[in-house]
Structure formats: structure tokens, C-alpha cells
C-alpha positions as CSV (number, residue, x, y, z in Angstrom):
1,M,-21.4,-3.2,-13.6
2,K,-23.1,-0.6,-11.4
3,N,-22.9,-2.2,-8.0
4,C,-19.8,-3.4,-5.9
5,W,-21.1,-6.2,-3.5
6,C,-23.8,-4.4,-1.6
7,C,-23.5,-0.7,-2.7
8,Q,-22.9,1.4,-5.7
9,L,-19.5,1.7,-7.2
10,R,-19.3,5.4,-6.6
11,T,-20.0,4.8,-2.9
12,A,-17.6,1.8,-2.8
13,C,-14.8,4.1,-4.3
14,L,-15.6,6.9,-1.7
15,V,-15.4,4.5,1.1
16,F,-12.3,2.8,0.1
17,G,-10.8,6.2,-0.6
18,Y,-11.6,7.4,2.9
19,L,-10.5,4.3,4.5
20,L,-7.2,4.3,2.7
21,L,-6.7,8.0,3.6
22,V,-7.3,7.4,7.3
23,W,-5.4,4.2,7.4
24,R,-2.3,5.3,5.6
25,I,-2.2,8.6,7.6
26,G,-2.0,6.5,10.8
27,A,0.6,4.3,9.0
28,I,2.7,7.4,8.3
29,G,2.7,8.2,12.0
30,N,3.6,4.7,12.9
31,D,6.5,4.6,10.4
32,C,7.8,7.9,11.5
33,Y,7.7,6.8,15.1
34,S,9.6,3.7,14.1
35,I,12.2,5.6,12.2
36,V,12.7,8.3,14.9
37,T,12.8,5.5,17.6
38,E,15.3,3.5,15.7
39,M,17.5,6.5,15.0
40,G,17.4,7.5,18.7
41,E,18.4,4.2,20.0
42,N,21.6,4.1,17.9
43,S,22.8,7.6,18.4
44,T,24.1,8.2,21.9
45,Y,24.6,5.2,24.0
46,T,28.2,3.8,24.6
47,Y,28.5,0.2,25.5
48,T,30.9,-1.4,28.0
49,T,33.0,-4.4,27.1
50,Q,30.8,-6.7,29.0
51,E,27.6,-5.3,27.3
52,L,29.2,-5.7,23.9
53,N,30.0,-9.4,24.7
54,E,26.4,-10.0,25.9
55,L,25.1,-8.3,22.7
56,R,27.4,-10.3,20.6
57,D,26.1,-13.6,22.2
58,A,22.6,-12.6,21.8
59,F,23.0,-11.7,18.1
60,I,24.7,-15.0,17.7
61,K,21.7,-16.9,19.1
62,L,19.2,-14.6,17.4
63,G,20.9,-14.4,14.0
64,P,17.6,-14.5,11.9
65,M,16.2,-11.8,14.2
66,T,19.0,-9.3,13.3
67,K,18.2,-10.0,9.7
68,L,14.6,-9.3,10.4
69,I,15.2,-6.0,12.2
70,S,17.4,-4.9,9.3
71,I,14.9,-5.9,6.7
72,D,12.1,-4.3,8.7
73,N,14.0,-1.0,8.8
74,H,14.4,-1.0,5.1
75,I,10.8,-1.9,4.7
76,T,9.7,0.9,7.0
77,F,11.5,3.6,4.9
78,I,9.8,2.1,1.5
79,N,6.4,2.0,3.4
80,L,6.8,5.5,4.5
81,F,7.1,6.5,0.9
82,L,4.3,4.2,-0.3
83,D,2.0,5.8,2.5
84,I,2.5,9.2,1.3
85,C,2.0,8.2,-2.2
86,T,-1.4,6.5,-1.1
87,V,-2.5,9.5,0.7
88,I,-2.1,11.4,-2.4
89,V,-3.6,8.9,-4.7
90,A,-6.6,8.3,-2.2
91,S,-7.3,12.0,-2.1
92,L,-7.2,12.2,-5.8
93,L,-9.6,9.2,-5.9
94,I,-12.0,10.9,-3.5
95,F,-12.0,14.1,-5.4
96,G,-12.3,12.3,-8.9
97,T,-15.2,10.2,-7.5
98,L,-17.0,13.2,-6.0
99,N,-16.8,15.2,-9.1
100,R,-17.0,12.4,-11.7
101,K,-13.7,13.2,-13.2
102,S,-12.0,10.3,-14.7
103,R,-8.5,11.9,-15.0
104,F,-8.2,12.0,-11.1
105,I,-9.1,8.4,-10.8
106,I,-6.2,7.1,-13.1
107,P,-3.5,7.5,-10.6
108,S,-5.3,5.0,-8.4
109,L,-5.5,2.5,-11.4
110,V,-1.7,2.9,-11.8
111,F,-0.5,3.1,-8.2
112,F,-2.5,0.0,-6.9
113,P,-0.7,-2.5,-9.1
114,L,2.7,-0.9,-8.4
115,D,1.9,-1.2,-4.6
116,T,0.9,-4.9,-5.0
117,L,4.2,-5.4,-6.9
118,V,6.2,-3.8,-4.0
119,Q,4.3,-6.1,-1.4
120,I,5.1,-9.2,-3.5
121,I,8.7,-8.1,-3.5
122,F,8.6,-7.6,0.2
123,V,7.4,-11.3,0.5
124,F,10.0,-12.7,-1.7
125,V,12.7,-10.8,0.3
126,L,11.5,-12.1,3.6
127,V,11.2,-15.7,2.4
128,A,14.7,-15.3,0.7
129,N,16.3,-14.1,4.0
130,L,14.5,-16.0,6.7
131,G,13.0,-19.0,5.0
132,F,9.3,-19.5,4.4
133,L,8.7,-21.5,7.8
134,H,10.1,-18.8,10.0
135,P,7.2,-17.6,12.2
136,F,7.9,-13.9,11.5
137,T,8.0,-14.6,7.7
138,M,4.8,-16.4,7.9
139,F,3.0,-13.7,9.9
140,L,4.3,-10.8,7.6
141,S,3.6,-12.9,4.4
142,I,0.0,-13.2,5.6
143,K,-0.1,-9.5,6.3
144,F,1.2,-8.6,3.0
145,I,-1.0,-11.2,1.2
146,L,-4.0,-9.7,2.8
147,G,-2.8,-6.1,1.6
148,I,-2.4,-7.6,-1.9
149,S,-6.0,-9.1,-1.9
150,F,-7.3,-5.9,-0.7
151,N,-5.5,-3.9,-3.3
152,F,-6.9,-6.2,-6.0
153,F,-10.5,-5.7,-4.9
154,I,-10.1,-2.0,-4.5
155,W,-8.5,-1.7,-8.0
156,L,-11.3,-3.8,-9.5
157,C,-13.9,-1.5,-7.9
158,V,-12.0,1.8,-9.0
159,F,-11.6,0.3,-12.6
160,S,-15.3,-0.5,-12.8
161,Y,-16.2,2.8,-11.7
162,W,-13.6,4.5,-14.0
163,Q,-14.8,2.5,-16.9
164,G,-18.4,3.5,-16.1
165,I,-17.5,7.2,-16.2
166,K,-15.7,6.9,-19.5
167,E,-18.8,5.2,-21.2
168,Q,-20.9,8.1,-19.7
169,L,-18.6,10.7,-21.4
170,V,-18.6,8.7,-24.7
171,D,-22.3,8.6,-24.6
172,Q,-22.6,12.4,-23.9
173,E,-20.4,13.2,-26.7
174,D,-22.4,11.0,-29.1
175,G,-25.5,13.2,-28.5
176,P,-28.0,14.3,-31.2
177,G,-26.6,15.5,-34.5
178,R,-23.3,13.5,-34.0
179,E,-22.8,10.2,-35.7
180,K,-20.7,7.4,-34.8
181,Y,-18.5,6.0,-37.4
182,T,-16.8,2.6,-37.2
183,L,-14.0,1.4,-39.3
């Protein structure tokens, strides 16, 4: 396979690499902002007794929301780590694609399935804690399912390109004067 939908595999890998790089750098900024904002809100304010009673009543009414906030905080830390890894992997993908070096493409082939697995786990955690029909669970599940779908198509494109590079390297090694032996 030399083409990926409407363009060559090499071009598609470069486009996906650059898009992932830009998207995940923005996500790193967003995750850092969320973490700093969350830490800043919890650090210095002291509540009066009346405010504590109002907050308790609000949390009783919004019980699932507190679970969602707690889950979202944990997911943000994991996403920050995955975003940093994706920036590194996307950079390696771009470098490997530009220089036609298969060893720099291999991290992408390993990372995208791991990222997909983490997103599937996120969906299961949300469903287990909030229920499948909770509006936030449905929204975030759709977001993660779209991410899983994109990861699959990107992985398929990268794998096809990597396989093409490996075949070219084997063909070059089997030049004139060298015979292939089969067992």
C-alpha cells in the first residue's frame, strides 16, 4: 500500500506527526493550566461554617459531580504524561519519516496501541463510577472513542509506511551478487 486515502503514506505520516505535535503541545498547556488552577484553588482559602454547610449541601446534591471532578483530576495527570510522550513519539515519527529510518518509527507503532488502551481504561472508569447514561460520561466516552478511532487510523498509516520502508531495505540488501535462500 503506497497511498493513504488521498495522499502518499509518507505525506500522511508527516501530516499526522505534525498535527499530533501541535495538538499535544496545546494539550500540555491546557493540562498544566488545569493542574495549576486546581492546586491554587485548594491552597489558601479558609471557609466559614456557613460556607462549609452550603458546600456540603451542594456536594450531597451533586454527588456524581464530585466523583467526576476527582476522576478528571486523575485523568489530567495521566493525560499530561501521555501528552509529553506523544510529543516525543510524534517528533521521532517526523524525523523517521523525513529520513526514511524505520527505527525512529517503531516508537509510534508501540505507543499508539498503549495510548488506545489507556483511553479504553478511561472509558471503563467513567462508566463504572458515573454510569453509562450520565451526560458527562456519554460526552467524555464519545471524546475518547473518537481518540481511539484516530489512533487506529494513524497507527494503520504509520504501520503501512514502516512496512514499506522495511521492504525497501530488504530489496536493497538483496542487490546483485547476493542470493536469497529460503528454508
